[in-house]
Each structure stands twice: as structure tokens, then as C-alpha cells.
RODO-2510 file (C-alpha; in nm, 4 decimals, decimal comma):
residues 231
     n   res          X          Y          Z
     1     m     1,8084    -0,1651     1,6359
     2     p     1,7546    -0,4661     1,4104
     3     a     2,0498    -0,6581     1,2712
     4     i     1,9657    -0,5309     0,9253
     5     g     1,9023    -0,1853     0,7858
     6     s     1,6317     0,0617     0,8734
     7     p     1,3498     0,0497     0,7716
     8     s     1,3666    -0,3199     0,8548
     9     g     1,1206    -0,6049     0,8155
    10     y     0,9145    -0,6650     0,5039
    11     p     1,1072    -0,5371     0,1982
    12     s     0,8292    -0,3070     0,0744
    13     r     0,9100    -0,0622     0,3539
    14     r     1,1094     0,2470     0,2701
    15     a     1,2058     0,5866     0,4076
    16     f     1,2684     0,8984     0,2031
    17     v     1,3932     1,2507     0,2604
    18     e     1,1931     1,5581     0,1683
    19     f     1,4127     1,8686     0,1419
    20     v     1,2589     2,2073     0,0653
    21     v     1,4072     2,5569     0,0559
    22     l     1,1645     2,8516     0,0743
    23     t     1,1819     3,2255     0,0907
    24     l     1,0115     3,3890     0,3893
    25     e     0,7273     3,4776     0,1531
    26     g     0,6760     3,1082     0,0775
    27     y     0,8295     3,0962    -0,2714
    28     t     0,9857     2,7574    -0,3430
    29     v     1,3545     2,7874    -0,4253
    30     f     1,4212     2,4128    -0,4300
    31     k     1,2330     2,0934    -0,3533
    32     s     1,3172     1,7246    -0,3460
    33     g     1,1202     1,4311    -0,2131
    34     r     0,7653     1,5661    -0,2368
    35     v     0,4869     1,3099    -0,2902
    36     n     0,2163     1,3365    -0,5549
    37     s    -0,1557     1,2618    -0,5308
    38     d    -0,0842     0,8887    -0,5740
    39     y     0,1571     0,8969    -0,2775
    40     e     0,4547     0,8311    -0,5036
    41     v     0,7697     1,0327    -0,4540
    42     e     0,8102     1,2938    -0,7263
    43     g     1,1105     1,2279    -0,9512
    44     h     1,1206     0,8564    -0,8708
    45     d     1,3015     0,6815    -1,1557
    46     a     1,1394     0,3971    -1,3454
    47     g     1,2289     0,0735    -1,1689
    48     y     1,3954     0,2277    -0,8678
    49     e     1,5647     0,5489    -0,7539
    50     p     1,9426     0,5175    -0,7201
    51     h     2,1261     0,6101    -0,4023
    52     h     2,2448     0,9703    -0,3931
    53     d     2,5386     1,1262    -0,2160
    54     m     2,4669     1,4698    -0,3624
    55     i     2,1331     1,6052    -0,4828
    56     n     2,1109     1,9145    -0,7018
    57     a     1,7885     1,8649    -0,9008
    58     p     1,4198     1,8271    -0,8053
    59     d     1,3951     1,4903    -0,9820
    60     q     1,6525     1,3421    -0,7459
    61     v     1,5435     1,2099    -0,4070
    62     q     1,7103     1,0068    -0,1372
    63     i     1,5170     0,6864    -0,0680
    64     y     1,6409     0,4288     0,1829
    65     e     1,5086     0,0909     0,0733
    66     l     1,5705    -0,2653    -0,0372
    67     v     1,5226    -0,3295    -0,4096
    68     m     1,5212    -0,7001    -0,4903
    69     g     1,6541    -0,8524    -0,8123
    70     d     1,5569    -1,1818    -0,9722
    71     v     1,7875    -1,4365    -1,1378
    72     n     1,8064    -1,2139    -1,4469
    73     g     1,8963    -0,9036    -1,2484
    74     n     1,5562    -0,7439    -1,3025
    75     v     1,3648    -0,5646    -1,0270
    76     t     1,1026    -0,7813    -0,8610
    77     t     0,8612    -0,7399    -0,5713
    78     v     0,7812    -1,1133    -0,5554
    79     l     0,9667    -1,2729    -0,2663
    80     e     0,9851    -1,6138    -0,4339
    81     r     1,1683    -1,4600    -0,7306
    82     a     1,4199    -1,2563    -0,5310
    83     k     1,7842    -1,3614    -0,5578
    84     d     2,0134    -1,0656    -0,4873
    85     p     1,9697    -0,7064    -0,3701
    86     i     2,0038    -0,4531    -0,6505
    87     k     1,9902    -0,1727    -0,3976
    88     d     2,0033    -0,1894    -0,0197
    89     n     2,0996     0,1465     0,1251
    90     r     1,8890     0,1146     0,4373
    91     l     2,0589     0,2814     0,7318
    92     t     2,2716     0,0302     0,9158
    93     p     2,2840    -0,0248     1,2935
    94     i     2,5652     0,1489     1,4806
    95     g     2,8697    -0,0767     1,4703
    96     f     2,7732    -0,2427     1,1416
    97     s     3,0844    -0,3740     0,9668
    98     t     3,1437    -0,4910     0,6108
    99     t     3,4104    -0,7293     0,7447
   100     h     3,1672    -0,9247     0,9620
   101     p     3,1480    -1,2984     0,8733
   102     s     2,7737    -1,2734     0,7975
   103     y     2,8040    -0,9602     0,5833
   104     d     2,7139    -1,1562     0,2686
   105     t     2,3584    -1,1982     0,4016
   106     t     2,3106    -0,8341     0,5096
   107     r     2,5308    -0,6550     0,2598
   108     i     2,4989    -0,2961     0,1438
   109     a     2,4114    -0,2729    -0,2256
   110     g     2,3833     0,0120    -0,4731
   111     v     2,5840     0,2600    -0,2652
   112     p     2,8788     0,3810    -0,4765
   113     g     3,2238     0,3740    -0,3262
   114     t     3,2467     0,7482    -0,3782
   115     d     2,9905     0,7965    -0,0988
   116     t     3,2540     0,7764     0,1712
   117     d     3,0273     0,8936     0,4542
   118     f     2,7673     0,6164     0,4294
   119     n     2,8040     0,4272     0,7606
   120     h     3,1302     0,6178     0,8145
   121     n     3,2334     0,9196     1,0189
   122     s     3,5620     1,0688     1,1349
   123     i     3,6210     0,7674     1,3597
   124     g     3,5674     0,5123     1,0865
   125     e     3,3118     0,2509     0,9839
   126     g     2,9999     0,1735     1,1841
   127     s     2,8466     0,5180     1,2354
   128     g     2,4970     0,3987     1,1391
   129     s     2,4473     0,7260     0,9561
   130     d     2,4499     0,8834     0,6123
   131     v     2,5236     1,2355     0,4925
   132     v     2,3178     1,3679     0,2020
   133     h     2,4593     1,6791     0,0349
   134     y     2,2169     1,9256    -0,1273
   135     h     2,3537     2,1751    -0,3759
   136     v     2,1010     2,4573    -0,3997
   137     p     2,1890     2,7645    -0,6092
   138     v     2,0844     3,0681    -0,4035
   139     t     2,2911     3,3435    -0,5644
   140     s     1,9803     3,5095    -0,7119
   141     f     1,8159     3,5428    -0,3693
   142     t     1,9166     3,8173    -0,1286
   143     g     1,6580     3,7718     0,1486
   144     d     1,6150     3,5168     0,4226
   145     l     1,5749     3,1531     0,3265
   146     r     1,4331     2,8622     0,5223
   147     a     1,5439     2,5041     0,4660
   148     f     1,3256     2,2161     0,5830
   149     a     1,4206     1,8485     0,5983
   150     r     1,1702     1,5771     0,6802
   151     i     1,2126     1,2004     0,6908
   152     y     0,9048     0,9974     0,6001
   153     y     0,8292     0,6289     0,6409
   154     q     0,6147     0,4466     0,3851
   155     p     0,5214     0,0809     0,4473
   156     v     0,3807     0,0066     0,1001
   157     p     0,4845     0,2387    -0,1864
   158     p     0,2455     0,2547    -0,4847
   159     g     0,4809     0,0707    -0,7185
   160     w     0,5139    -0,2278    -0,4875
   161     n     0,1664    -0,3592    -0,5731
   162     a     0,1762    -0,2694    -0,9436
   163     e     0,2496    -0,6235    -1,0623
   164     m    -0,0194    -0,7783    -0,8443
   165     f    -0,2757    -0,5127    -0,9323
   166     s    -0,2200    -0,5808    -1,3028
   167     q    -0,4124    -0,9016    -1,2323
   168     s    -0,7707    -0,9423    -1,1153
   169     g    -0,9309    -1,1841    -0,8745
   170     t    -1,1549    -1,1930    -0,5699
   171     q    -0,8743    -1,1517    -0,3171
   172     i    -0,6721    -0,9074    -0,5271
   173     d    -0,9741    -0,6885    -0,5958
   174     a    -1,0775    -0,6892    -0,2300
   175     f    -0,7258    -0,5932    -0,1199
   176     r    -0,7117    -0,3162    -0,3803
   177     d    -1,0414    -0,1727    -0,2557
   178     m    -0,9251    -0,1805     0,1076
   179     l    -0,5945    -0,0169     0,0209
   180     e    -0,7550     0,2609    -0,1811
   181     a    -0,9974     0,3310     0,1042
   182     s    -0,7167     0,3566     0,3611
   183     d    -0,4987     0,6532     0,4513
   184     r    -0,1839     0,5931     0,2485
   185     s    -0,0096     0,9113     0,3590
   186     p     0,3577     0,8559     0,4527
   187     t     0,4370     0,8847     0,8239
   188     l     0,6602     1,1690     0,9393
   189     v     0,9525     1,0246     1,1366
   190     a     1,1707     1,3307     1,1966
   191     s     1,2020     1,6905     1,0872
   192     d     1,4429     1,9796     1,1147
   193     s     1,4758     2,3302     0,9747
   194     l     1,7296     2,6046     0,9324
   195     l     1,6990     2,9788     0,8833
   196     v     1,9663     3,1420     0,6691
   197     g     1,9707     3,5211     0,6824
   198     p     2,0740     3,7640     0,4083
   199     v     2,4314     3,7837     0,5408
   200     g     2,4671     3,4101     0,5994
   201     f     2,3382     3,3949     0,9561
   202     e     2,2371     3,0425     1,0439
   203     g     2,0023     2,9223     1,3148
   204     h     1,7172     2,6845     1,3836
   205     a     1,3711     2,8278     1,3425
   206     r     1,1775     2,7987     1,6671
   207     g     0,9340     2,5145     1,7094
   208     t     1,0335     2,3290     1,3944
   209     r     1,2677     2,0602     1,5253
   210     s     1,1205     1,7232     1,6137
   211     g     1,1877     1,3525     1,5878
   212     l     1,5465     1,2286     1,5733
   213     p     1,7638     1,4512     1,7951
   214     r     2,0775     1,3830     1,5931
   215     t     1,9412     1,5141     1,2632
   216     r     2,1192     1,8328     1,1600
   217     l     2,1033     2,0773     0,8720
   218     p     2,4151     2,2939     0,8511
   219     t     2,4402     2,5233     0,5492
   220     v     2,7436     2,6867     0,3924
   221     g     2,6982     2,9227     0,0970
   222     s     2,4982     2,7425    -0,1689
   223     w     2,5559     2,4015    -0,0115
   224     s     2,3394     2,2257     0,2403
   225     r     2,3914     1,8867     0,3918
   226     a     2,1700     1,6663     0,6002
   227     i     2,2951     1,3976     0,8353
   228     y     2,0638     1,1055     0,9113
   229     h     2,1167     0,8428     1,1769
   230     s     1,9565     0,5056     1,2328
   231     t     1,9134     0,5689     1,6048
***
């Protein structure tokens, strides 16, 4: 793992969680983190999407990313203007500590103190994981439900190039044409699913688990939670 959060490297890179609950007939009970035709995550707030500990609405989505701020505290995607992180909730390496002497250069930002399970578990700090709680009302459904969680990686989100693409020039126009001609679909990193029966029976649907082996989706009543690890 890198010494900084995941996704690491160039700050345009991000990961997001798609969480969908369906009936066996395919009716959508709840969805979060779907992408639209422009490859932007549905429900993404203007500027940036805040970190979430609990999600209970379709316009909320968990995005792990670095959002840079300039000297005025405004969001910027220009490296030369970046001063401080407005949001950096990228998953930390296992053993990451906020008391480390170099923490000021790799600090977590935008994660509220009320999210007590970010990089924490029952042992303490340094878990390299995060727990996202999904509150899905299911009292009006009596049949089986299927919950799907998928983690996607996106190297260049649509909004990252917005400032540059507001300008025109030989190099900018050529890059825009190449980008639009490329496959901009996010890359699936990991997936998991859970079948919840009419009397609360829980179990993994066959053939649906892939990617990170430590990703889990337990469900209790109307609550679901997803645990994501950086390893």
C-alpha cells in the first residue's frame, strides 16, 4: 500500500460505492452511486460530495477522493493553486496513525469526528477501513430482497476537466477529442451481494462475490452496512 490514501497518485483519481437494493422481480427499492450518461455519479453535490457515515437517500453517495482547496478555500483542480485539502477521505493504509510526526502532510480531511469507524475498529486506530451505513426502509416489502454493493475506480471524473475545457486551444481541443473518444466507464474494483428473505434470512447470492475478500454486507432489519478495506 502507498503511504497515502487509496486511490493514490494523481489527485483526480477517486473511488465510489454503488449500493442497490432490488426485489427478485428487479424493482429498485433503493439506489446510491449510479453513474449517468456523462459518467458522473448521480447525486454528486456541486463542488464536491461530502463524506458520509450514513446514507439514506439516493442523492447521497460515498466517494473516496482528494478535493484540493486554494488559498481562498475554494475547490480547485489546478495543482499550482492547491494549498490545503478540503476533503481527503481516501482509505488509509493499515497502521495509519493521526499521531505520526508526518501526519500534517498526509492528513485526513472532511471526515467528521462522529464517523468513529473511519480507520478504526474494535482494536483501535489503523484499521485501514471504513464502514458505510445504509438506512433503507423496507417495511412495505414482504418478499425477498437483494442488496448489491460495488466499488468503482475512476481515474478522471468529468468535473475534473471542466475548468480546462471551458477554454479552447490546439492542445486542449485535441485532448478533449481523445477523451471523448475513449472508454470513460469506471472500473469495477470489488463487488458483493446479499439475499434477504421474507423472514429475515440472510445469505450471499451464489456467484456474485468478487474482488476484495474482506468486503462484507451484513443486514439487520431496515439497516445495511458495508465495510470497505484498503487492502
